[in-house]
KOLFIVO-402102 format. One record per atom (N, C-alpha, C): residue in one letter; x negated, y, z negated. Coordinates in steps of 0.02 Angstrom, whole numbers, plus 50000, padded with zeros to 5 digits. Last residue first. Example, Ala and Ser with C-alpha at 12.3 -4.5 7.8 and 13.67 -1.06 7.14 Angstrom:
<recs>
s493584988849646;s493164994749643;s493555000249606;a493404971649610;a493854977549610;a493404983549610;
</recs>
This chain:
<recs>
g503774722046769;g503244717046766;g503394710846806;g504684731946754;g504344731446819;g503794726446821;s505424731946644;s504804735746640;s504404735446704;l506444723546683;l506604730546669;l505984734946666;r505744711346692;r506074714246751;r506194721746741;a505344709346561;a504834709946613;a505134713246674;m506594708246499;m506134713546479;m505604714746531;e507074696746562;e507414703146572;e506954708946554;e506164687246513;e506224688446586;e506544695146600;e506424687546379;e505754689646402;e505774691146476;s508084694346355;s507604688846362;s506934691546385;l508684706146239;l508504704546307;l508004698746307;e509934712446143;e509424707246145;e509304705446217;s510494727346058;s510404723146118;s509864718046108;n510934736345963;n510834729345944;n510784724746004;d510124752445939;d510604747945971;d510454740845950;y509894769745902;y509804762745883;y510324758445919;v509074784945915;v509564780545946;v509394773345927;n508824801245845;n508674794045847;n509244790345879;q509174814545884;q508544813145849;q508344805845854;v509964824946001;v509874818145976;v509184817445944;d510034837346060;d510294836745993;d510154829945960;d509514835346190;d509164839646142;d509394838646070;l509414819346263;l509834824846241;l509484828846185;e508684808046289;e508424814346316;e508844820346296;d509364797346238;d508714798946208;d508454805746231;l510444796346325;l510544798346256;l509904800946225;v509754791646438;v510124798046441;v510234800646370;d509254779346392;d508794784646414;d509134791446414;l510434772546367;l509974773946311;l509484779446329;l510944771746499;l511304775346446;l510844777246389;k509944763846558;k510074770546583;k510434774746531;m510084752046486;m509454755746482;m509534762846506;l511384748546528;l511254749946458;l510614754046451;q511204745846663;q511624751446644;q511504753446571;d510364734546654;d510144740546691;d510534746646668;a511194725846584;a510564727946554;a510304734246588;a512214724146677;a512374726946611;a511744729546577;d511554717946784;d511804724746792;d511964728046725;g510514707346683;g510754709546749;g510984716746750;s511054705946510;s510614704346566;s510914707446630;v511114704346332;v511324707646394;v510814705946448;a511654698846174;a511254697446234;a511544701046294;t511624707146026;t512064705546082;t511634704746144;t511264702645854;t511104705745918;t511584703345972;v511614707245684;v511674702645740;v511514706345804;k511174717845609;k511254711345576;k511294705845628;p510014730445664;p510604726145675;p510594719745635;k509564744345568;k509324738045597;k509924733245604;w509274760745563;w509844756145568;w509604749845604;i508084768245447;i508324766045513;i508974762045506;i507064780245378;i507664776345367;i507954774645435;k505254779145398;k505914782245407;k506464777445386;a503664781745451;a504034779545392;a504714783045395;s502254777345554;s502894780645542;s503204777845479;t500964773345531;t501124776345595;t501784780145591;p500094776245377;p500654773345414;p500764777045480;e498294775845375;e498914779445366;e499474775845403;v496914769145287;v497384768545344;v498034772045326;k496094774045186;k495814769545238;k496264769145299;s496554780945080;s496404784945140;s496144780645197;g497644768445017;g497234774345007;g497134778145072;f498354756645009;f497904757545067;f497454763645059;h499014758644884;h498644752444899;h498134753544955;e499634770944895;e499124770044843;e498694763944858;a500514767944998;a500014773345008;a499454772644957;l501294758344936;l500864756344992;l500324761645005;a501944766444842;a501534760844819;a501054758544874;m502654775244925;m502134777844880;m501664772244857;s503524766344989;s503064770445028;s502494772944985;v504254761544879;v503824756944916;v503314760744958;a504914773444841;a504474770044794;a503994765244830;a505694776444956;a505184781144931;a504684777644886;f506524764544969;f506074766945022;f505514771444995;d507494759644891;d506804758244869;d506294761244917;e508694762144950;e508564765644887;e507844764544862;r508644753645061;r508654760945071;r508454764545007;a507424740645049;a508104743145035;a508084750745040;t506214739745183;t506394740545113;t507144741845108;y504994732445288;y505684734545277;y505844734545203;i503634735645393;i503834733845325;i504524736745311;w502754730245526;w503364733845509;w503614731245441;h501194731845606;h501574728745551;h502174733245535;g500594729245778;g500634732445712;g501044728545662;e500374722145893;e500384729445898;e500424732845830;e500494708645877;e499834711145897;e499804718745900;d501574709045731;d501364706245796;d500694709445814;s502644706645591;s502004708545619;s501924705545689;e503724711545464;e503684708645531;e503044711145564;v504354708945303;v503794711245344;v503814707745411;d505514713945175;d505324709845232;d504734713045268;q505664721545058;q506114715945070;q505844711245124;a504424727844940;a504764727645005;a505194721345011;g503644729944827;g504374729544819;g504754729344884;a502304729044827;a502574735844825;a503334735844818;m502094715644841;m501904718744777;m502204725644770;i502494714544974;i502874711144922;i502724714244854;a501474721945037;a502174724045042;a502594720944987;a500334714545011;a500374721444987;a501094723844986;e500664702645079;e500554702545006;e500614709544976;m500744707445210;m501334704545179;m501254704445103;v499434711345234;v499964716445233;v500584713845199;e498824698645227;e498614704145183;e499144709445177;d499464691345329;d499514689145259;d499334694745210;t499094698645443;t499794697845426;t499884695945352;t497664709045400;t497984703245430;t498724702945410;g497684727345411;g497474720845385;g497804715145422;a497774739445472;a497944739145401;a497744732545370;s497584738845607;s496984739745565;s497134739545491;v498824739045664;v498494732545655;v497904733045607;p499754751945573;p499374749245630;p499064742545613;y501394751345499;y500664752045492;y500314749145554;e502944758345461;e502524755145512;e501794756645499;i504324755645369;i503664758645365;i503204754845412;e506004758645347;e505514755245391;e504854759145388;g507424755545248;g506814759345257;g506344755245301;l509054752945322;l508464750845285;l507904755945293;q510654748445347;q510244754345343;q509664752845295;d511174735945460;d510954737545392;d510544743945395;f512614733945567;f511924735945555;f511804736545480;n513934732545588;n513514727245614;n512764728645604;f514504744045545;f514594738145502;f514174732345526;s514334753345647;s513824752945595;s513904747045548;v515444753945731;v514854750045752;v514394748645693;s516404761545671;s516614756645722;s516054751945743;g515964771445589;g516104764945559;g516284759545609;t516714784445677;t516224782745625;t516424776145591;t517304778745839;t517364782545777;t516824780345728;g516454778846000;g516954776545951;g516984781045891;l516224780746172;l516084783346106;l516644781346058;a515794768446287;a516344772046256;a516144774246186;g514964765746446;g515074764846375;g515674768746351;g514514768146577;g514824761746561;g514934760446487;n514064781246593;n513594775646597;n513874769246567;k514944791346571;k514644790946638;k514184784946647;s515284789746438;s515804788746489;s515504788046559;f514064792646369;f514384786046364;f514854784946424;a513854806046405;a513334800946419;a513634793946418;t515004811946352;t514894811846424;t514384806546444;r514744810646215;r515324807346244;r515254806746320;i513594818846206;i513554811746190;i514134807846220;d514104831446243;d513544828546280;d513504820946268;t515124833346146;t515284833146218;t514734829746257;a514384833446026;a514904828446037;a515074827746111;a513544844646048;a513264838046036;a513774832546052;r514484855146061;r514034853446116;r513764846346109;n515084854845935;n515484853745994;n515054851746054;k514034857945847;k514344851345845;k514754849845907;n512614865345852;n513244866245888;n513574859345894;d511444862445798;d511714868745776;d512374870345813;t511044845545747;t511274850545795;t511504856945761;s510464830145758;s510364835945716;s510494841945761;a511084813345764;a510964819845794;a510844825045740;e510944796545794;e510864801645742;e510674808245776;i511944783845855;i511564789845873;i511534794445813;i512074766845887;i512124772045837;i511674777745856;i512924754445978;i512434759845980;i512584764945925;g513174737646028;g513314742945981;g512744748045981;v513624730946185;v513084732546139;v513284738346094;g514454726546287;g514694726246218;g514164727746166;g513994728746413;g513874722246385;g514094721546313;p513664746146383;p513754740646430;p513584733946397;g514074751346212;g513784752146278;g513934746246323;v515024759846095;v514884753346125;v514634754546196;g514554770745957;g514914768846017;g514704762046041;e514404784245843;e514384777145855;e514784775545918;y513454797245765;y513954795145814;y513864787645826;r513134807845630;r513054801245659;r513624799745706;i512294823245601;i512904819745618;i512744812945648;d511714836945514;d511554830045533;d512204826245542;a511594853745569;a511984848645533;a511764841745559;y510714869145552;y510794862545582;y511204857945537;d510734885845592;d510904881045540;d511054874345573;a509384895445663;a510014891745669;a510104886945610;g508674909945580;g508644903545616;g509314899945616;g508604921345506;g509044921345565;g509024914945605;s506894920845457;s507584923145447;s507974922745512;s505894906145446;s506034912645475;s506764914445467;q505704893345404;q505744898545353;q505904905445380;g505594885845517;g506144884345472;g506234889545418;k504414890945567;k505044892345603;k505644890945559;d503494885345481;d503604892645479;d504264894445514;i503544871945524;i503714873745455;i503894881145450;a503094873645655;a503764870945644;a504004872445573;r501804878145633;r502274882545668;r502994880145656;q501254866645573;q501324872845534;q501824877645566;i501294857745682;i501654856145620;i501774862545579;n500444863945772;n501154862845790;n501574861645728;d499254863245702;d499534869845718;d500274869245735;k498994849545699;k499154853045637;k499474859745649;p499764839845833;p499244844445806;p499474848145744;v500284823245813;v500524830145826;v500004834845795;s499964809445802;s499454814445819;s499724821145842;v500864801045750;v500804800945823;v500374806745848;g500754803745615;g500674796845638;g500604796145713;k501104816845599;k500394815245598;k500264808245625;a502494814845602;a502164818845654;a501414817345657;n502684807545486;n502854804545550;n502524808345607;a502284817045391;a501924810745396;a502064807345463;i503254826945410;i502554828445425;i502154822045433;a504384819945367;a504354822445436;a503634823945456;l504084817845232;l504164812145277;l504094814245350;r504074831045186;r503484826845177;r503504820945225;l505394834745212;l504844837945248;l504214833745244;r506054826445120;r506204825945192;r505644829045233;p505524830744996;p505394824045021;p505524823245096;n504814844144937;n505324842944988;n505194836045020;m503744846944860;m504404847944829;m504974846244877;a502694844544943;a502684841444877;a503354841844843;p502914852845054;p503034845545060;p503064842044992;d503684867945053;d503174864245015;d503324856745019;p504714875345112;p504104873945151;p503574869745116;g506444869445094;g505864873445076;g505234871145111;g507564862445139;g507274860745074;g506664864645053;m508024867545261;m508504864845213;m508214864045143;k506884871745331;k507444876345321;k507894874045264;s506134859945334;s505864865845302;s506424870845285;a506974851545409;a506804849845340;a506544855845301;v506974858445531;v507604857445495;v507464855945421;t505594857545563;t505924864045557;t506564863445516;i505434843645571;i505044847445522;i505374854245510;e506284840945678;e506434838045613;e506054841645558;k505584847645780;k506264849845761;k506444847245692;s504444839845789;s504394846745767;s505064849545745;l505004828145840;l504694828045774;l504614835145746;r505424832945965;r505904830045918;r505634829945847;a504234836846024;a504764841746013;a505264839345962;f503554824546032;f503274830045992;f503824835145975;l504414817846122;l504304815246054;l504044820746008;v504254825646236;v504924824946205;v504854822546133;a502894823746262;a503144830446248;a503824830246214;r502834809946290;r502494812746232;r502764819546213;k504264800746333;k503764805646352;k503484808946290;k504464783646296;k504644790546279;k504084795346299;d503904771346321;d504294774446373;d504444781846359;q503184767246208;q502874766946273;q503234770946326;k503964769346092;k503264771346094;k502984771746165;g505314765746110;g505134771446069;g504424773946079;k505344754446193;k505704760546212;k505434766646176;r504534746046115;r504364747446185;r504704753946208;h505214745745994;h504534748245996;h504344750246067;q506424739746032;q506424746546005;q505724749646010;i505914727246071;i506264731446119;i506254738646096;n505374722845950;n504944723646009;n505264728146060;a506504722145872;a506004727145855;a505524728245913;w507144711445935;w507464718045933;w506944723445920;k506274701245907;k506344703245976;k506664710145980;s505284704145757;s505884702245793;s505884704645865;h503824696645696;h504124702845722;h504694701145769;g504244683245581;g503814686645629;g504184692445659;a504974684845414;a504944682645483;a504394686145522;m504824677845259;m504744684045297;m504564682345369;
</recs>
């Protein structure tokens, strides 16, 4: 089981440090609303809603916001959302997967295609990029969950495939079909002492693509534009940046 990957560091930096808090809260609230509308308002009977609430709590979304999002999903006349995956190639040949949840497929497709075309990329067809990724369960725990060895032992016992740890936390990976069982086993192991920061199904690259210089600048701009679109829920890419490039891009 490897140390925390460079790819995961990049994703973590983009996902946690650069994303505006208000945008993150809105995105999590939208997922709760969609889950509530599709599967009902009871988390015990709705796995998607249960997961969405856990992720919202992981980044301290207020309880009132969570309840309003659940209620919104139950209100009559609400929009019907569809989950759609888009795939494309960004600057430097980087593969990008976008997960969208939208009530207007034409708008979502147009906005995403425009983002690619204006920022050095090209939107592809379904399957054109995803073959270079594995779809896995990812459960993130804070550093307070324990040492690397302690978390690794707990993860192995729970049936996880891999663990990656660094000074910011622990990332536990599972087979897609084992995600729910491993999440429950870890919750029982840690009890109320520590809650996961997030738990979700992700696209993790099998191979990474090194980018630098102008291509890296353009790629980061494309990812930012995609991330800010209202219909977009998640963005995954297989870029690999050197420590020097990461420092340059972050202004360090």
